N, C-alpha and C positions, 0 to 999 in steps of 0.2 A: 339589769338592763335587758330589754326584750330582744331575743335573737331574730325576730321577724322584721325588725326595722333596719333601715340603712340600705345603701345601694347594693350590698352584696348578699341580700337575703335570698334563700332558696325558694323556688316557686312551689306553692302548695298545690294540693289536689284540686282546689277550686280554681286556681289560676290556670292549670292545665285544661280543665274542662271549658273554661271561658275561651281559651285560645282555640280549642277545637271547634267550638260553636262559631267563633268569628271566622275561622277558616272555611267552614261549611257555608256560612252565609255569603262570603265573598266569592266562593267558587261558583255559585249560581247566578252571579251578577250578569245581566244582559247588557252588552255594549250597545249604546245608542247609535244606530246606523240609519242612513236615509233609506226609505222604502224603494222598492223596484216595481215597475209596471209588469204586467203579465207578458207583454211582448219582449221586453228587455230580458226578463228572466228566461223566457223560452229561447231567445237568441243565444244567451250565454251557455245554455245546455246544448243547443244544436251545433254550435261551432266547435264543440269538443266531442261531438258524436261522430264516430267514423262511418256509421251507416248512413247518416244524413249527408255527410260530405261525399261519399261515393255516389249516392243517388243524385245529389245536386250536380256533381261533375258530369255524370252521364246525361242528365237532362240539359245542362248548359251546352255540351258538345252537340247534342242532337238539334237543339233549337238554332244554334249558330250555323251548323251545316245546312239545315233546312232553309235558312234565310239566304245564304250566299251560294247555295248549290248551283244555280244556273250560271254563275260566273266562274266557278272553279271546276266545273265538269269538263274533262278533257275533250269530249266529243259531244256533238249534237245528238240528243236522244232519238231523233227521228231519222238520223243518217244511219247507213249500214255499210261502214267501211270494210267489213270482213265478209261481205256477201259472196265474194268470189271464192272464199274458202269453205263455204257451206256445201257439203256433199251429203245429200239425203241418205245415201246408203252407207257410206264409210265414215263420214265426219259431219253429222248433222249439227253439232254445236262446236264451233272453233274454241280451242283452249287458249290459255294465257300466252301472250307473246309481247315483245317490246312495243310499247305504246298502248297496250291493252292489258291492264293489270290483272283483270279477272276473266279475260276472254270476251266472248260475245254470245248472244243467244242464237236461236235457230234462224233468225232473220239477219244475222250479221251485225246487230247493233251492240255497241259497247256496253257490257254489263255493269262496269263500275260507274259509268256516267248515269245509267238508268237508276242505279241504287241511290246515288246522290240526289238526283232530281226527284226521285220517288219519295224521299224523306219530306220534301215540302208538301206534297199532296197528303201524306199521312198526318203531318202536323196540322194542316188546314182542317181536315176532317175531324181529328180529335179535339182541337180547340173549339171549333164552331159547334160541334155536337155537344160538348160539355157546356159551353156558354148558353146555348138555347135550352138545354135541359135545366141548367141552373136558373135561368130566367123564369121558365115555367114552374119549376119547383118553388122558387121564392114567392111567386104570385099565389099559388095554391096554399103553400104553408103559412104565408102571412094572413091570408083570409081565414083559414081554419084556426090559427092560433090567436088572432086578434079579436075576431068576432065571436067565435065559439057557437054554441047552440046548434041550431038546425044547419047552418052553413058548415060548421065543423063536421057534423055527421055526414052530410052529403059528400063533401070533399074527401073525407077519409074512406068512405065506401068506394068511391071511384079509385082512390089510390090502392085500396086493398084488391080490387079487381085487377088492376094493372100489375100489381106485384104477384098475383097468383099465376101469371104466365112466366115461363123462363125468359130472361131478357133477350137472349139470342133468337129464340123462336118468335117473340113479339116483334123484334126488329126485322126479322126475315119476312114476317107477314106484312108489315107495313111497307117495306121496300118493294115487295112483289106486287103491291097494288098499283104502283106507278106504271104508266103506259110505256115509258122508256126509262131504263135505268140511267142514273146520272149521279154526279157527285152530291148534288143537293138532296136527292131522294135518300142517299146514304146518310147524310147528316141529319135529316129530319127523322129517319127511322131510329137512329141511335139516340138522338136527343129525347125522343118520346119515351124510350125505356129508362132514361135517367130522371125524368120528371118526378115520378113517385118517390124515388130515393131521397131527393132533396126536399120534397114537400113534407114527408114524414119527419125527417130530421129537423127541419126548421120549425115545424109545428110543435114538436116536443120542446125545443129550446124556447119558443115563444110562450108556451104554457108555464115553463119554469120562471120566465121573466115576469109574468103577470102577478106573481105573489112576492116579488122581490121588494126590498125596502125602498129603493129609489123610485120604483113605479108607484108604490103606495103613497110615497111622499108627494109625487107629482099630482096624483089624483086629489090628495087632500088640499093641495094648493090651488085646485081648480084648473089645471092644465087641460086643454082640449084632448079628447080621446085620440084624434088623428095625430096630434103632436106627440102624445105618449107612445104611440105605435112606432112612428117613423124616427123619433129622436131618442127614445129610451129603450124600447123593447127590441126593435129590429136590429139596430147596430150591435147590441150586446148579445144577440142570438146568432150572429153570422159566423162566429168563430168555428164551430164544428162544421158548418156548411162549407166554408172555404177549404178546410182540411179534406173534406169528402170530395170536393171538386178536384183536388190534386190526385186522389186515388181514382176518381172516375175517368181522368184522362188516360190512365193505363187501360182501363176497361174499354173505353171508346176506341183506342187504337187497335186492340185485339178484335173487337166486334167489327170494326171497319174492315180489317184484313179478312175476317171470316166471310163477310158479305161480299167483298170483292172477289174472294176466291170462288164463291158460288156464282159469280157472274152478275151480281146485283149492284155493282159499283159503276164507276165511270167506264164505259166501253171504249173510250178513245185511248188507244195505245200511244198516242203522241204525248199524253200526260201520264207517265208511269206512276204506279202506286204499288207498295210492297205486297199487298194482298192480291192485286191483279197479276203481279209477276209470279206469285205462287201458283195462281190458277193456270197461267201459261206454261209453267214448268212441269206440270204433272204429266204431260205427254212424253217427257224425256227423263222421268224420275230414275229410271234404271240405267240409261246411258250417260246422263249428265246430272247427277244428284246435286251438284253445286249450284245449279240454277234455282233450286228450291232452298238450299241450305243458307245462302247469303241473305235473301230477304227474310226468311224465317228467323235467322239469328239476329238481324236488326230489330225485328218486332219484339223478340224476347228481351233483348238488352234494354231497349227503350222503355218497354212496359215495366221491367224490373227497376229502372231508374226512377220512374214516377212513383212506383209502389214503395220503394225504400224511403224516398223523400216524404211521401204522404204519411207513412207509418211513424216516421221520426217526428213529424209535425204534430201528429195526434198525441204521441206520448209527451212531447214537450209542453203542450197546451193543456194536458190533463192534470187537474190539481192533485188527483190521487197518486200520480206517479212522481210528484215532486216532494213527497214526504221523506 
């Protein structure tokens, strides 16, 4: 009678090899799961990223305070309740006291209230400068990336010339051309420096989209070139541009503060702005350094918030970082 028959037979060498092969085959089995969109995958990474959460928290607090600042400021920014305590020789800048958390400036105006209201002006300049720069960059980048040829060459040479100048120097030159400095001259100057950044970035994304499968399929089906550009190429090329806009907000805030510090911003002190407050504080930098410390600290923290959020968005949307 054969010993290898029956329920109690011992496994042979071939049986063990077969079991090992089956185990290796089942170990690499891929579980069938539903696919995830790019935005959903990016959000799942961002909500677990402490860097993004810190940046988003700073940005959210800044935006909320900028919106509601006129209603929560304890004093009117044009009033000078501590003017009677200003002594040019002995006490040029009144310090903190009950009802005045950070004290007052050299004109007796409440410093805390001016910081709160100044956040709104800083937000307005940063947002509008970035939006105008984004609009101009999208226009030039779409023309260069969609049409190509001579138009692409002309647009890119203009962009190269603009990028050859330091951004702050170019903004300073444009702002100084205005007959009278104002908030809008500041916005236009900063927006002009951001146009070539968005244009070059969008143009590169558009060129990558021109050779993609969905664009080639649309052309083979006879879709009009205008529809291909606005329905297929441009929407799919906007991802990196939106991320860059978040980073450009931080740059816009810093450049706006620098130009206001140099006296090229809004000269009306009834509408305080952090860069303007820095410029006014330089007269008392040795006696009262806190006049410059508080607005400078606000600028640094807000710019850091936008930078952290933008860098986290860039990493989350980058396919190479998701491997």
